[in-house]
N, C-alpha and C positions, 0 to 999 in steps of 0.2 A: 566603630565601625573602622573596618578595611578600608587603605585607601585603591581606588582600580586600576591597575595598570593600564599604562599608554600602549596603544596597541603598535605591533611592529614595524618598524616604517617598508616600507613597498619599494623593492629595487626600478628605480626608474625607467632607467634601460632595458629591463627584462621587462617590464609593463608596457612600455612603447612596441615593442618586439609584439609581444604577445598579442597586444588590441590591433598593431598593424595586421596582424595574420587572423584574428575573427572579421577585419571587416574587409578583407578580401573574403572570405568565406559567404561574408553576408551581400558583399554587393554582388552576387550570381543570381541573388533573389528579383522581386519585383519590389517596383516602387514601394509600397505600401509597407510588403514584409521586413524592407530594409529599417524601415523606419522605427517598425516594432520591435524588428533586433536590433538596431542601436541604441534604444532603450533600456532592451536586457544588459545590453554586455556595461551598455552605463551606471546599471547599476549593480552591478556584477562587481566593477569597480569600485565601487561609492562604499561595498560590504567586505572590501577586501580578499577576492577571492583573487586578485591575479597573486598574492602575496605566495613566493614561495613558486621555481619552474613544476613541482607535480601539480599544484595546485590551476595551475594555468595551463598547464597541457590537457588537464581531465575538463576544462574547463571549454579549449575546446575542443576536445572532442564531443562533450555532451552539447555543443550548439552546432557540430557537425549532424549527431544524432535526430534534432530538433527539424532542423533541415530537410532531412532525408523524410521524418512522419508526416512534415507539413507536403510534402510531393505526394507522397501516398495520399496525403485527403483530398487531392485532385483540386486544389483551390484556385478561385477565381480571384483576380484582385478585385474585384470590387466586393466580395463578399469576405474580405481579408481586413481584420481592424487593425491603425494604427499605432496603436497604444497595448498595453498591457494595464490593468490597476495595479498600484505597487501594491495593495491592499491581500492582492492574490499573487504576484511575484514575486513580493520582496518576503516573506514567509519559504517557498519555494526554494529561491536560490539560495539564501539562510541555512537550509534543511541540508539541500542537497550536499553542502559541503562538509556532510558526516555521515551520509550513507555510501555503498560500494560501489566504483563503475561496473558497470555489465550488470548491475543487479534489479531484483523487481521493481523495488524502491524506489531507485533510479526511472526505471519505467516509467512507474506511476507520475510521478512528478515531471516528468518530459512531459508526457501524453496529459497534463491540465494546462500547460504552456500551450500546445499544438492546440488544444479543444478554445482557450482562451484569443488566440488567433483567428477566430472566426465569427464575426460579428453575432452569427444568429443563435452561438451559443455562449453569451455572453451572459445572458440573465439566468442560466443553466450552472454557472460558478457559484457555488460555492465559499466565503472564505474557511469555512472549519475543515473543508476539504484533505487540505494540507495541513492542518492541526490534525485530522483523525490518521493520516500515514505518517505521520511524526512519531506516534504511539505506537506503530508495528513492529514487529520482527518479521527478516522476510518469510517468514514458513507461514506465519498470519496475512500475510500478502496473499500466498501463495494459496492459500485454501481459500482467500475472498476471490479468487480467480476462477480455482474452478468450482467456485457457487454460483458466478457470473455465468457460467460458458452450460452451467445447466445439471451440474454433478447432484444427484440427491444423495447426504451424509445423515446418514442414519446412528445415532449411538446410544448407548443405556449406559446408568445406574446400577449398581447395587451396592444399599445402603443396610447395617445391621443395629440393633437392637443394641442401645449403650445399658449400663448401668442403671443411669436415671428415667430410660423408659423414653426414652427419645430418638428420633431415626437422623441422626448425627453423621455417623461415623461412614467413609467410604469405606467398605470391603473392593470393591470392584468399580474400575469404566473400563467400556468399552467404546471407542469410536474408532473405527474404521478409515486409515489413513494412507493404507499399503502406497496405493498407486497414484500419490499427489508427490513423490518424490520431498517429503521434508526432511532437513537437516535431520532437525531432533524429534524425530516420530513419538517418541516416548514422552512429551512434552505437550501430549494433546489436546487432555483434558482444560489444561491450563491455558490454550490456545484458545479453548473455547467458553472459558469464564471470561477470560480479557476481552474476546470479543465483544461477546455479551452487555461487560461493564461499558465498552465503545457506545451501545445503542447500536451496533454493525448488525449481528445477529441475532435471531430469539431463534429460542430453541422448544416449541412447545411440547409438550408431555401428550405420547400418542395412546402407551399404552404401561399399564401397573400392572407387576405381578406379587402378591405375596404369598411367604412361606412361613412355619414354622416345624422347627426340625426339632426332634426330643433328643439329648444326648442321655441314653439308657445307663452307662453308670454313674452318671453324675445327675442325671434326674433332670438337666435344667434343660430351657426350654429355648431355643437362638431364632428370634423373631426377622427373616429380612424379607427386604421388600425389591423389587426391581424396576423402576422407573424406563421408559425408552422412549427418543423424543426425536423430534427430525430437524434439524437444522438449516434454516433459511436465512434471507437478506430480510433489517427492518427493510420499509417503507424510504427512510431517509439514505442508506443503504443504496439504494436501487436506482436513485438520482445517483446519487456519487459514483457508483459503480459503469455507469453509463459512461461519465462525462474522466474518471482515472483509468481503467482499466482497458486496458490494449483489448483485440479480440487475438492477438497475439501477441507473446512478454519473451522480448532474449534476452536471455538469463546466464551470463558467463561463455559467451559464442554457440550458443544454440537456442532454437524456438520451441516452446512450449507451446502446444496445440493441442488442445482435447479435441480427442475426436469419438463419437458415440457413447457418449456419456448416458445416463440414465436419466430420463426426463422424467419432469416432477407430472404426476396427473392435472 
């Protein structure tokens, strides 16, 4: 069994400077919010989040985003929780060290923390939300965002009969995500199957079409079946989307806002 390497030392001078900067940012909030944010700051230091100039500055900017979003929520002082349970904040603080600054996953983590600062939301926040987000790619998160906005996503998969007679060989699949600005739209089918495995979406079959084609030269019959699906949130994902996915997401300097989407009947 290999020995666990010790954590790299934290530069005390840098830590004190960033801590003072963050305290100054926090001091502009109300008393209860200050208490909660100070708790997050101490958790971040304990988890090594202030190690290195880059990580420390990223945390400062994320703290500023968090405070900005709390202002957008227009929270009254008596509505603010004075702490966030470590079962919620701990995984978020840890996971955020590994996601892109300004990306959609960062926005989802910050949104959980903002919601957790409002007392009436505490019972709605499940520890599994952060775990689910940790397993998402940015493209998959964008798909979930558009589903929350009411986008009707339909797709189809065409199977061809293999030599053993089973319908296992995928010949073609079609999920039209051309309007979603995905980085890797060619991975649409993989994204759908992964989101299904996370139990965040379900894709009930809405239509099935069977065909048989005869090759005149070889006299062989090729049988195909095309199954169509309607992709939608699972019941758990509906709760998660309410807490995690903002109505607008700031990604790399621009706002994604879906308008005039096709709504479900």
